[in-house]
N, C-alpha and C positions, 0 to 999 in steps of 0.2 A: 413609430417603433420606440419603446421605452429604453432609457439609458440605464446601463448596468456597469458599475465600477467593479472590476474583477482583478483580484490579486493573484499573481502567478498563473494566468491562463495559458495553458499549453496551446500551441498554435492550432492543434486539431480542434480545440474547443470553439475557436472564433467563428468559423463558418457555420458550425452547428447552432451557435447562439443566434446568429443572424437569421438562419432558416426558421428558428422558432420566434423571431420577432424582436430580438434585442440588439441594441447597439452597445458595443463593449469599449470602455476605456480601460486599458490594461496598466497594471502596476507590476514592475519586476525589479529584482535586485540583480545587477550584473554579476555579483559574486556567486549568488545562488545559481544563476544560469550557467556559470563556468563550472560549478560543482556538478551540475547535472549533465552538461553537454560538452564540457572540455573546450578544446580549441574551436569548436563549432558555435560556441555561445554567441559571439557578435553577429554571425549570419542568422542564427536562430532569432535573436531579438529584432533584427531588421525585418524578418518575415512577420513576426508578431506585430511590429509597428505598421507594416503594410496592410495587415488584415484587420486591425483594430481602428477605432475612431482616432485614438491617440495613445501614446505610450509614455508613462512616467517611470523614471528610473530612480531608485532610492535604496539606501543601505538598510536592510531589514533589521540589522543588529543595532541601529541607531533608533531607539524606540520613539524619541520625540520627532525625528525627521520622518520616520515611517508613518506615524499617526497623522502628522500634518499633511503628508502627501495624500493620504486617503481623504482627509477633510477637504483639501483644496480640489481634488478631483471631483468630489461630490458637489462642491460649490460651483465649479466651472461647468458641469454637465447637467446639474439638476437630477442626478441619478436617484432612482427610487430605492435601489438596493446596492449593497456592497457584499460581495461573495468571494470567499477564499476556499477553494477545494483542492489546493495543491499540497505542498509538504506541511506536515503538522507543526514543525518547529516555528514557523512564522504565522500560523493560523490564528492563534488566540487573540493577539492584539487587534487584528483586523476585525474580528467579530465584536470585540469590546468597543472599538471606535464606531462600527456600524450601529451598534445598539445605542450609543450616545447620540448618533445622528438620526435615530428613528428609521434606519435603513437596514436593519438586521434581517437576514434570511432565517437564521436560527439564533436562539439566545446564547450569549457567551457561556453560560453555565452548562447548557446541553453539549456544546462543542467540547468544553473542558472535560466533562464527565466521560465523553467517548474517547477522546484522544489521550488523556493522561492515564497511564496504566494504574497508578496508585489510587487516583480519584475513582476510577471505574471499579477497581477491586474493593475499595471501601464502600462504595454505594451498593454493590451487589451483596456484600456481607450484611450491611444494615437492613437491606430489604429481603434477605433470605433467598436470594436468587443465585443459582449456580454457585453454591458456596465452595470456595477453594481456600485451603489454609495458606496464610501468607504472613510475612513480617517485613518491617521496613528498617532501613538504616540510612544515615546521612553519609557514611564513608564505608568503603569496602573493608577497612580495618575493623569495623564494628560488626561485621557479618558473623564471624566465627561463633561468638557466644549464642547467637540466635539459632544456630544449627541444632542445638539440644532439643528444640521443639519440633524437629522434623526427622523423618527417616531419609537418609541419603539414598540415591542422589536427589538434589533439588535443582530448581531452575533459578538462576540469578539474572537480573536484568535491570537496566536503567529505567526509571519511570517515564522518561520523556525523550526517548530516541526512537527512530523508525528504522525500517529495513533490516531488522534483526541485529542491528549494530549493538555490540556489548552484551548480547543475550547468549548464555551458555549453560550447559548442564554441568553442575558441580558435583563431582563424585567423591572428593576428598578435600578437607580444609587446606591441605598443602597447595591446592591449585589457586587459592585466593590471590596471592601476590601477582601471578600471571594475569589474572582477570583485572587486577588493579592497574597493571601496565597497559592493558587493552583500553580501559576507561581513560587513562591519561592520554593515550594516543588519539582518542576521540575528543579530547578536551572536555570531557563530561565531568561535572561536579555536583549534579543534582541528586535527588532522592533515589534510593536503590530498593529493589524488591527481592525478597526470597519467597519462592512459591513451591508448594508441593509439586512433584513431577507427575503430570497427568499422562497416563498411558492409554493409547488407542488411536484409531484413525483420525486424521485431522482434516477439517473442512473449512471453507469460508463461505459465508452467506452474503450474496450481493443483493442489496435492497435499494429501492427508490421510494422516498417518502413524499407524498403529495398532500398538502393541507393537513398534516398530522396523521395521515393514514399510510401505513408501511406496506409496501408491495414487494414480495420476494421475486426477484428476477430469476434466481436459480441458486443452486448449491455447487460449489467448486471443490473437487477433491485436491488436497495438497499432498505432494510427494516430497518428503523431506530427504535431505542429503545426510551425510554422516555426522554423528554427534562428535564433539560437544556443542557445535554451533547449529542453531536451528535455521538453516538456510535451505529454502526449497530447491529441489532439483527439477521441479515441474508442477504444472497445474492442469487439471482435467475438468472442463466445464461440460455439464450435461449428465450429472448424476441421476440415475433412475429414481423416481419418487418411491420411497419406502417409508415404513413407520419410523425408521431411524433418521432418515434425512428430513422427514416432516418435523420430528422432534428438534433436530438441529436448527431448522429454519424458525420454528416457533420460539426457541430460546433467544435467537437474535432479535426477533420482533419484540419480545418481552423486555429486552435491554433498551431498545429504542423508545418504548413506552416509558420506561423507568426514568430515562434522562430527559424526556420531553422534547425529543427531536421532531421538527416540524416540516422540513423540506430538504430534498436532495438525496444524494447517494450516501450509502454507508457500506462498509466492508468489515464484517465481523467474523473473527476466527474462533472456531469451536472444536474441541476434542470430544469424541464420543467414547467416554470411558465405560468400564463395566458397570458403573453406578449411574450412567446416564450422561447426557451432554453437559460439558462445562465450558464456559467462555474463557478464551485465552486473552483476547484484546479486541478492540474495535477502532475504527477511524471514520471521521466524518468526511469521507471522500470516496471516489471510486477505488476499487482494488488496483493495486500496482501490478508489476510483473506482466503487463500487457493482458491482464484478464479481460478488459473490455474488448480487445481484439479477438480473443478466442470465443467470447460470447457472440460476436458478430459472425464469425465463421460457423459456429454451431447452430445459431438460431436466425441468422439474418437480421439481427436486432441491433440498432445503433444506440447503445446505452449512453454514449456521450451526448447525443442529441436529446435523449430522454431526460437528462438532467435539466435542460433548459425548458423542456415541456413541463416538467414538474414545477419549475419556478413560475411558469405562467399558469399553473393550476390545472394542467392537463395530465391525465394518466395514460401512459403508453407501456405496454408489456409485450414480451415475445410470445409468439404462438407456441403451443406445446409441440413436442416432437423435435426432430432434427438430428443432426449428427453430433459427435463428440468433438469439442475443440480442445486442442492440447498445445501447450508450450513446454518444451523440454530444454533444460539448461545443460551446458557443457561443463565438464570438470576434467581438465587434463593435468598431467604432471606439472609441477611448478618449476620455474627457472627461466632462463633467457631463451626465447624462441629462436631456434635455428631454421626450422622449415615446417611447413604444413602442406599436406596434399589431401585431395578428396573433396574439397569444398564445392567445386563446380559439379562434380558427379552427384553429390548430395542435392545441390540446388536443382538439378535437372529432374529429380523425381517428381512425378505428377502430383503427389500429395504434399509437397513442400511449398508452403506459401512464402515464408521468409526465413532466411538463414543468416545469422549475424555472427561473425568472428572478428572482433574489432582489434586485432593484433597483426603486426608485421614482424618479420625477422629483426631481431635486436630488441624487441619489446620484452618486458618481464611478465610472465604469467604468474599472478600472485596466488597466495593461498586463499581459498574461498572461505572467508570468515563472516561475510555479510552479502546481501544481495548486490552490493556495489562492486564486489570483487569476483564475480562469476566470469566464466570464459566464453560467453556468447550463448546463443540460443537458436532453436528452430521452432517455427510455428507450423503445425500440421493441419490439414483440412480433410474433410470427407471420411473420417473414421467412423465405422459402424458402432463401435463400443470402445470402452476404455482399454481392453486387452489389445485390440488391434492398434489403437493409437500408441500405446507404449511399445509394442513390437516395432512399429514404424520408427519411433524415436530411437530405439536401440539400433535399428539398421542404419539410420543416419549417423549415429555416433560411431558405428563400426567402420564407416567409410572414411572418416576423417582421421588422418595420422599426423600426430604432432611430435616433433623432435625438439627437445630442450637440452640445455646444458646448465 
């Protein structure tokens, strides 16, 4: 079994990797684990350690220590590859060190072009692909003069944050200071983007690349919550194949060709405007928001295992047909939670696979401004079409009563 050094492998990945013939040496940052899993982080890392060949812990923000941990892990294990398919914020350095060691799965350039919103937008402009008007600034205070080149509203976003953090629809320059406060709360000081506001239904394209050939696993419809924040209130996997969804998928493949992506998953977001599909952004990883789980329910296809098959040079794809997979997110009034009822009644429905409401009385239900501040979710199974899936999600929501103060 070949050795693979994997940065930030979620515990669900480790058994899948072994099933496809890999031994995993895991590298994690305890602080990153705490950000993702809260108080459960130590137990989570213990499970990772028990499932991997070994676990290395390092501070990802200490670039020298992080790079040396990767080098040492490769030296100790003789690993043929280093792979990072977790959070984008710590991904680039891992691919750079992997390239230095001759153990890269993808070139650092291709990963950068996919993950960095400004780099991707510049590449698409230069190649004449999915052209979207945009401008850049180093500080939010420099944004207002750029607005003369756009018709309001516009989308403003950080170039290098994930999970919709800091992304908002700007309808008036007077909103800029509030956006600046939001960026400060996120401790973000990198490049900023202003983009024309694209109108139309939004999709994501889930792909798996094997030896440079890009395979479309499927198209996911995104259901957006209220503006000005672009936070999804749900995803539906199993869009019927139409001329429009074929065009959306083809555009994602064109992007992957343009960046020279060679292996593994990608998640590309596309808006179908009146003028045709336009790329919003992409990531060199599986889709978040439990999209792999709803793919499994809809198609019986293990996309997490397929990642490791791709690394071994094997192509695996879902069979056509199946049901619609749906994850729906909750959004309740904000405030201190006093009581919640209806959770068990909702969980008892035969089409509910998973229902999460991670709050107890006394907790604060925050305003939903990013995917990290939503109020839980339900994953539904067995829906015949998108309309039935959404009706079922609405019924689940109607059963849950939350009282806050």
